[in-house]
N, C-alpha and C positions, 0 to 999 in steps of 0.2 A: 506494500500500500506504499502510497506518493504520499505526505505529512509534511502539512504548513504549516511551519510554527513559527508567533508568534513575540518573542521574551523578550525587553529591555535590556534582560544582564547577561553575559557576552561568556560567561565561566557557565553558568545553569544552562544558559542553549544551547551547549555545545554540549554542555556532560549526557541532557537530557536530547541530545538531539544524536548522542551518539548510546548510549541503553537503547535508541527507537530498533536503528540501525542494526543493531547487535542480535535485535530480537526481528531480524528481515524484514523491515520494512523502511524508503529511505525518506531523508526529510530534509528540509530546507529555511534557515531559523533565518529569520528577520528582529531585527534592532527596534525599528519605528513605524508608523502603525501608516506612513505615506511612502513605509518602503516596502513593506507588504500586501497593501493595495498594490497598488502598483505591482509590485506581483501577478499576484491572483487577478489582474484584468489581464498579466499576460502568457500565464503558466495556467498548467492543472492540474489541482491535487484529488485525489477521494474523502480526504478527512483537515478538518484546520485545528491548531490547537492554539489560544489566543490570552496572554497576561492581560492587568487591566490597567494594570499603570503601567501607562506608556511616556519619553519626552516631551512626544507630538499630539497624542494627544487622549481620549482616553477608548478602551479597548471596547468596550458598548460599544461606542461611537463607530468605533470600526468594525464592527461586526453588522453593525447596524445600513452599513455601502455595502459590507459584504448582501446581505438578505435584503434589502432592497432592488438597491440600483444595478446590483449586476443579477436577482434573482437566484442568487442559485439557491439549491438544495443540498447543498455538501452536510457531512453530518459537521460540528463545532462542538473540540471540549473546548471548556473554561477551565483555565488551573494560574489561580492566582492566592497571594494570601490574605484578602478581606476573605471572609467568612458566616460574616449578618445575616440572618433571615432574607435580608430586603437587599444584602446583595445580589443574594441567591436569585429574588425574586426577580432580580431587575438585569441578568444575566440572560436565566431564558424568555424573558417575556423581551430581549432586546432579538433573541435565535440559538441562542446557547442550547445544544442537547445532552449537553452534562455537564455537568458542575469540581471542579476535583480544588481543594486544599492545598497548600506546597507546606510543606515539603513534600516533594510527591513521590511514592512510590508506585520503582515504576513495571512491579509484578503488577498493580491496581491499574496503573492508568494504562497499560496493554490489554490486561482481560475488559476494559470501560469499550479504549477501542474495536480490539473483538466483538463485541455485543451491540458497536451501534452499525459497525460492519454486517453485520446480523441483517441486525433491523431493516438497513436498505437493500437490501439482499433480497429477506421475504416478499419487502413492498416490493419490490418490481418484479415477486416473480407472482403474485397475489391480483397483479394486473390483470384485465382483460387481455382476449388472445385477442384482440379487435380495438384499435382507437384510432378516433379519429381528429385531423390537426391539420382546420380549414379545410381544406380543400382534400386532405389525403384522408383517404382511408385502408387502415393494415391490419393486413392480417397474420400475427404473430404462429399458427401455429397452419397456416397454408405456405405462410414467404412469401403474399402476394400483396403491393400497391397499388389501391386505385385512384385516380387522381382525373378527381372530378363523372364518378362509377368511368372510367373506362382503365383497365388493365396495363398497367407498364411495362413492360420484358425489364425481368431485373438478374441480375449474373448477384448468388450467392452472398457474395463479395460486397456489390451494392447493395443488394437488399441489409445488408449489417450497419454497413455504416451509415443508409440515413437509421436504417432506427434509430442508431448511439445517439445521431444528431437528432434528431426531433424530441430522443428523452434527454436534452442537452438543449432544448433553447434557449437562448441569451445565456450561454456558456461557455468562454473559449474556451478554446479544444487546442491543445498543440498537433502540426503534424507530430514527435513521437509521443503523445500519449494518446493519439488516435493507432498509429501503431499497434501498441501495447496492450489498447480497450478493444482495437476488429479485427488485427491478423493475426497476433495473443504472441506478436517479438518485438526484440528489443530494438534500439534504434539501429541499428547497425545495417537496418537494411534500409535502398533509399527511397530519404521519405519526399521522392520522385512519385512515386507511389501512392502516396497522395495526395497526390494531386491532379495526378491521372486518374482517378476516381470521383475523386471532388467535383472536377469538373465535365465528368460524365456523366453524374446527379442533377449540378443548373443541366443541364439541357435534356434528359431524360421525361425527370419533372418534372420540370419549370419551372426551377425552380426560383421562381421573380417578382416585383415588391406588386404587379399585372394580381399575382393566384397570398399574399397576404406576406410572406417569406421573401428571406433573403438571404445568400451566403454572401460571408461577407469575408475579406480575404484580409487577417491579420498582420501586415508584411513580415515579415523573419518570420514568426512566430506563428502562426494555421491558420483556425479560417473559426468562425460565429455563426451560426443559423440565428437571423433577427427575423424578429414577427416587421411587418410593417400593417401601418396607419394608414386606410383607409382617406 
């Protein structure tokens, strides 16, 4: 799991990151709210761990930006020294999924990460085999996509990529992240593979403003499927 860590204490961030890597995760850490927000708009993560007290803003404000402006449903754990009931309520209402008080016990943190991952996975598995997004109707069981009632011929990989992007509307998806999640391979594979498939999706599915969506290319990073207001 790729984790984004927001922690202003450099030594704590490094120690926590090292511990998570030892448990099989990858981790990138940030010391300011601004650097963190820049990272989450230019990279993709599976889970975020956030501190409250930062040099440039409060962690709850950064979390609100993630939830409201970026429209991310990504799991978030708040990890902070603040332990009052009011603080916990404030963080949860801002969009946190879980709350831990420092000092972090790595075993408990890893267990909570696993629990959030299972919960997210179960939510995805419990979704209907059929879902509609604008003019697109996706049948997960039959692995078919219709646009305005007409079936669109799709290869297996095109279908997987389309579904993943449909499930992450508004979220920046880096090329390397798409390779890992859709192709199941590391970034060693040429990222031009992703570009080719995304270009084909645009053409096959008619993903354009007239149909309510566009795939925006984020220079040197990846793609974001966006809704377009009428």
